[in-house]
C-alpha positions in Angstrom: 0.0 0.0 0.0 1.3 3.4 -0.8 1.0 6.6 1.2 -0.5 9.5 -0.7 1.2 12.8 -0.1 -0.5 15.5 -2.1 -0.8 13.9 -5.5 2.3 11.8 -5.1 2.3 8.3 -3.7 5.3 7.0 -1.8 6.0 3.5 -0.6 6.2 3.4 3.2 9.8 3.2 4.4 8.8 1.7 7.8 6.1 -0.9 8.7 4.4 1.5 11.1 3.8 3.9 8.2 2.1 1.1 6.3 -0.1 0.2 9.3 -0.9 3.9 9.8 -2.0 4.2 6.2 -4.3 1.1 6.7 -5.7 2.7 9.9 -6.4 5.9 8.1 -8.2 4.0 5.3 -10.5 2.1 7.8 -13.6 4.3 7.1 -13.2 3.6 3.3 -12.6 -0.1 3.9 -15.6 -0.4 6.1 -17.8 1.5 3.6 -16.6 -0.8 0.8 -17.3 -3.9 2.9 -20.8 -2.6 3.8 -21.7 -2.0 0.1 -20.3 -5.5 -0.8 -22.3 -7.1 1.9 -25.5 -5.4 0.7 -24.9 -6.5 -2.9 -24.4 -10.1 -1.7 -27.4 -10.0 0.6 -25.3 -10.6 3.7 -26.6 -7.5 5.4 -29.6 -9.6 6.4 -27.3 -11.5 8.8 -26.2 -8.3 10.6 -26.2 -8.8 14.4 -27.4 -12.4 13.9 -24.0 -14.3 13.8 -20.7 -13.7 15.4 -17.4 -13.9 13.6 -15.3 -14.8 16.7 -16.8 -17.4 19.0 -14.8 -16.2 22.1 -16.6 -12.9 22.4 -20.0 -13.3 20.7 -23.3 -14.1 22.3 -24.3 -15.8 19.0 -21.1 -17.4 17.7 -20.6 -18.9 14.3 -20.2 -22.7 14.2 -16.7 -24.0 14.0 -16.0 -26.2 11.0 -15.6 -30.0 11.6 -11.9 -30.0 10.8 -11.3 -27.5 13.6 -13.5 -29.3 16.1 -11.8 -32.6 15.2 -8.3 -31.1 15.8 -9.4 -29.8 19.2 -10.8 -33.2 20.2 -7.7 -35.0 19.0 -5.4 -32.5 20.8 -7.4 -33.0 24.0 -6.9 -36.8 23.8 -3.1 -36.6 24.3 -1.6 -36.3 27.8 -0.4 -32.9 28.8 3.4 -32.7 28.7 5.7 -30.1 30.1 6.8 -27.6 27.4 10.4 -28.9 27.4 9.1 -32.4 26.5 6.6 -31.3 23.9 9.2 -30.5 21.3 7.9 -26.9 21.1 
């Protein structure tokens, strides 16, 4: 992403400049996402489903491959970190 200075665009020299340009673009990004969701009919789901299960009162369902991995991980004995290979 390039920073726009006047009519010139310049490539950010530092990562924090790139993140700052994204932060400054958030209103435009949100508006573009809102328009796209309306075009796809997803606006009907607004406030009906959560994107992150940890903080939503109406969380989305985790896919089977995620649930299967969680169950499989819970079947193993818990090892101290130095023995886990991590």
